[in-house]
C-alpha positions as CSV (number, residue, x, y, z in Angstrom):
1,M,2.5,309.4,146.6
2,P,3.7,310.0,143.0
3,M,7.2,308.5,142.3
4,A,8.5,311.9,141.1
5,A,7.7,313.4,144.5
6,V,9.8,310.6,146.2
7,Q,12.7,310.9,143.7
8,R,13.2,314.6,144.1
9,P,14.2,314.6,147.8
10,V,16.2,311.5,147.4
11,K,18.2,313.2,144.6
12,V,18.7,316.3,146.8
13,I,20.0,314.2,149.7
14,A,22.3,312.2,147.4
15,T,23.7,315.4,145.9
16,A,24.3,316.9,149.3
17,L,26.1,313.7,150.6
18,R,28.2,313.7,147.4
19,D,29.2,317.3,147.9
20,L,29.9,316.7,151.7
21,Y,32.2,313.8,150.8
22,A,34.0,315.7,148.1
23,Y,34.5,318.7,150.4
24,A,35.7,316.6,153.4
25,T,38.1,314.5,151.3
26,F,39.5,317.4,149.2
27,H,42.9,317.3,150.9
28,S,43.2,313.5,150.9
29,E,44.6,311.3,148.2
30,S,41.1,310.4,147.2
31,G,40.4,314.1,146.6
32,A,43.1,314.3,143.9
33,Y,41.7,316.2,140.8
34,H,38.8,317.5,142.8
35,F,37.8,321.2,143.2
36,R,36.8,323.4,146.1
37,G,35.7,327.0,146.4
38,V,34.6,329.8,144.1
39,Y,36.8,332.9,144.0
40,P,36.7,336.1,142.0
41,T,40.4,336.3,141.3
42,Y,43.5,334.2,140.9
43,Q,45.0,335.8,144.0
44,A,42.0,334.9,146.1
45,A,42.1,331.3,145.1
46,H,45.8,331.1,145.6
47,A,45.5,332.5,149.2
48,S,43.0,329.8,150.1
49,I,45.6,327.0,149.5
50,P,47.1,325.6,152.7
51,E,50.4,327.2,153.5
52,S,52.2,323.9,153.7
53,A,50.9,322.6,150.4
54,K,52.9,322.5,147.2
55,K,51.6,325.2,144.9
56,S,53.6,325.1,141.8
57,F,54.3,322.9,138.8
58,D,57.9,324.3,138.8
59,D,59.3,321.5,141.0
60,P,61.5,318.5,140.0
61,S,59.1,316.1,141.7
62,V,56.2,317.4,139.5
63,A,58.4,317.1,136.4
64,E,59.3,313.5,137.3
65,Y,55.5,312.8,137.9
66,F,54.9,314.0,134.3
67,A,57.6,311.8,132.9
68,N,56.0,308.8,134.7
69,T,52.4,309.4,133.8
70,H,51.9,311.8,130.9
71,L,53.6,309.9,128.0
72,V,50.3,308.3,127.1
73,F,47.7,309.6,124.5
74,N,44.7,311.5,125.8
75,P,41.7,310.5,123.5
76,S,40.3,314.0,123.9
77,D,43.1,315.2,121.7
78,Y,41.8,313.5,118.6
79,P,40.4,316.8,117.3
80,V,43.8,318.4,117.7
81,L,45.4,315.6,115.6
82,F,42.8,316.1,112.9
83,W,43.6,319.8,112.6
84,L,47.4,319.3,112.9
85,N,47.2,316.9,110.1
86,Q,45.5,319.6,108.0
87,L,47.8,322.5,109.0
88,M,51.3,321.0,109.5
89,H,53.8,321.4,106.6
90,R,57.5,321.1,106.2
91,D,59.8,323.9,107.5
92,Q,57.2,325.2,109.9
93,T,57.3,325.8,113.6
94,L,54.7,324.8,116.3
95,F,54.7,326.4,119.7
96,D,53.3,324.1,122.3
97,F,52.3,326.4,125.2
98,G,52.2,324.6,128.5
99,G,53.4,321.5,126.8
100,G,55.1,320.0,129.9
101,I,58.0,317.7,129.0
102,G,57.0,317.5,125.4
103,Q,54.5,314.6,125.8
104,S,52.3,315.7,122.9
105,F,55.2,315.6,120.5
106,Y,55.9,312.0,121.4
107,V,52.5,310.5,121.8
108,Y,50.9,312.3,118.8
109,Q,53.4,310.5,116.5
110,E,52.1,307.2,117.9
111,H,48.6,308.2,116.8
112,F,48.6,309.1,113.1
113,L,50.7,312.3,113.1
114,S,53.8,312.4,111.0
115,I,56.2,315.2,112.0
116,P,58.8,316.0,109.2
117,D,62.5,316.0,110.0
118,C,62.7,319.8,109.2
119,F,59.8,320.7,111.5
120,R,60.5,322.6,114.8
121,W,58.3,321.8,117.8
122,I,58.9,324.4,120.6
123,V,57.6,323.6,124.1
124,C,57.0,326.5,126.5
125,D,56.6,325.6,130.2
126,V,58.1,326.3,133.7
127,H,61.8,325.6,134.3
128,A,61.5,322.2,136.0
129,L,59.3,320.8,133.2
130,A,61.5,322.3,130.5
131,E,64.6,320.8,132.0
132,R,63.0,317.4,132.3
133,G,61.9,317.7,128.8
134,R,65.4,318.5,127.5
135,L,66.7,315.4,129.4
136,L,64.0,313.2,127.7
137,A,64.9,314.6,124.3
138,R,68.6,313.8,124.8
139,Q,67.7,310.3,126.0
140,R,65.7,309.8,122.9
141,G,68.1,311.4,120.5
142,E,65.3,313.8,119.4
143,S,66.5,317.1,117.7
144,R,63.2,318.4,116.4
145,I,61.9,319.4,119.9
146,E,63.1,322.5,121.8
147,F,62.2,324.0,125.2
148,T,61.8,327.6,126.4
149,E,60.2,329.4,129.4
150,D,59.5,332.6,127.3
151,V,56.1,332.8,125.6
152,A,57.3,335.7,123.5
153,L,59.2,333.2,121.4
154,C,56.0,332.3,119.8
155,S,56.3,335.4,117.7
156,G,56.2,334.5,114.0
157,V,55.4,330.8,114.5
158,D,53.0,329.1,112.2
159,L,51.0,327.0,114.8
160,F,50.2,327.7,118.5
161,L,49.0,324.7,120.5
162,T,47.8,324.6,124.1
163,C,46.1,321.6,125.7
164,G,44.8,321.7,129.3
165,T,46.9,324.7,130.3
166,L,44.9,328.0,130.1
167,Q,42.9,327.2,133.2
168,Y,46.1,327.3,135.4
169,L,47.0,330.8,134.2
170,E,46.0,334.2,135.6
171,A,46.2,336.0,132.2
172,D,43.7,335.1,129.4
173,L,44.9,333.7,126.0
174,G,43.7,336.7,124.1
175,M,45.7,339.0,126.3
176,I,48.8,336.9,125.9
177,L,48.6,336.7,122.1
178,S,47.8,340.5,121.8
179,R,51.2,341.2,123.3
180,I,53.1,339.1,120.9
181,E,54.9,341.1,118.1
182,Q,53.9,338.7,115.3
183,P,51.1,336.6,116.7
184,P,50.8,333.0,115.4
185,R,48.6,332.4,112.4
186,H,46.8,329.3,113.7
187,V,45.8,328.6,117.3
188,L,44.6,325.2,118.6
189,V,43.1,325.2,122.1
190,N,42.0,322.0,123.8
191,R,40.8,320.7,127.1
192,V,39.6,324.0,128.7
193,P,36.6,324.3,131.1
194,V,34.1,326.6,129.4
195,Y,30.5,327.2,130.3
196,E,27.7,329.8,129.9
197,G,28.0,331.4,133.4
198,E,30.2,334.0,135.0
199,P,33.9,333.3,134.9
200,Y,35.5,332.4,138.2
201,F,38.5,330.7,139.9
202,T,38.5,327.6,142.0
203,V,41.2,325.5,143.6
204,Q,42.2,322.2,142.1
205,H,43.9,319.4,144.2
206,S,46.1,317.4,141.8
207,T,48.1,314.3,142.8
208,H,51.2,316.5,142.8
209,S,50.1,319.9,143.9
210,Y,47.4,322.5,144.5
211,S,46.6,325.2,141.9
212,P,44.2,328.1,141.2
213,Y,42.0,326.9,138.4
214,K,40.1,329.2,136.0
215,V,36.7,328.5,134.5
216,F,35.8,330.5,131.4
217,N,32.7,332.1,130.1
218,R,32.3,330.9,126.5
219,D,31.2,334.2,125.0
220,L,33.8,336.3,126.8
221,F,36.5,333.8,125.8
222,L,35.6,334.1,122.2
223,E,35.3,337.9,122.4
224,Q,38.8,338.2,123.9
225,M,40.2,336.1,121.0
226,K,38.3,338.3,118.5
227,Q,39.8,341.4,120.1
228,A,43.2,339.8,119.7
229,G,42.6,339.4,116.0
230,Y,41.3,335.8,115.7
231,E,38.2,334.2,114.2
232,K,36.8,331.0,115.4
233,V,37.0,328.3,112.7
234,E,35.8,325.3,114.7
235,Q,34.7,324.4,118.2
236,W,34.2,320.9,119.8
237,Y,33.0,319.4,123.0
238,L,34.8,316.9,125.1
239,H,33.3,314.2,127.4
240,R,34.8,315.7,130.5
241,S,33.0,317.7,133.2
242,M,33.7,319.3,136.5
243,S,31.7,320.3,139.6
244,I,32.3,322.4,142.7
245,P,30.8,321.1,146.0
246,F,27.8,323.2,147.0
247,H,27.9,325.3,143.8
248,P,25.8,323.5,141.3
249,D,25.4,326.7,139.2
250,K,29.2,326.6,138.6
251,S,29.3,323.1,137.1
252,V,30.9,322.7,133.7
253,P,29.0,320.0,131.7
254,F,31.6,319.7,128.9
255,Y,35.2,320.8,128.4
256,H,35.9,322.5,125.0
257,G,38.4,322.8,122.2
258,F,38.7,325.5,119.6
259,Y,40.6,326.2,116.4
260,F,41.2,329.9,115.7
261,R,42.7,331.6,112.7
262,R,44.2,335.0,112.6
263,K,42.3,337.5,110.5
264,D,44.1,339.0,107.6
């Protein structure tokens, strides 16, 4: 019997066992940062989360988890550092959408990014994370970083940054930016699950909570940004993937990052 004929069923069985294990352990500690289910809407994904589970990032325990674990550099942010070094200037404002407790502000400075004294870094996130970020800024005596819960405050800023946030939102980025009175000139997006198939929602089990989780169609994502008035300047691929048990066609082989510039 040819070796290929033997390998094919072995691979099928191995994949099925892997999916069974991931599905069965989804709610356990070993299932943290795994995914389950494919849903057409945010609401449908949210409804599938166990009633007793924590379903929000807006919780003091989640904010404390961020403070204990997120003040380390993520190597997938090197492309962001490259572009920030090209785009940042004195007397500018950066809007860090979904920036948690301000971790990027602190760790980027440890990895080749110089932030001028007269630079404003505004973090937008849910209340618990914003409050924990304010406390951290006071503890560090840091005056260049501010916190808000209102995305509308990105109106008129020079730089808009979002890393690993868009997948947790119901609204698309293009829609959000199109509602801003003076949309940001430059937009940096990083760590988003983008692939060639149909967009969908799944559920992610994180260490701290459960969340609906959006997977984007690349062409649709780019078209929405175009409709919002932006052109793609650069795109990069990250060595991070995701898979959904029993849905191999929904797998994302690479996460993506983008740099968009507003068209004049």
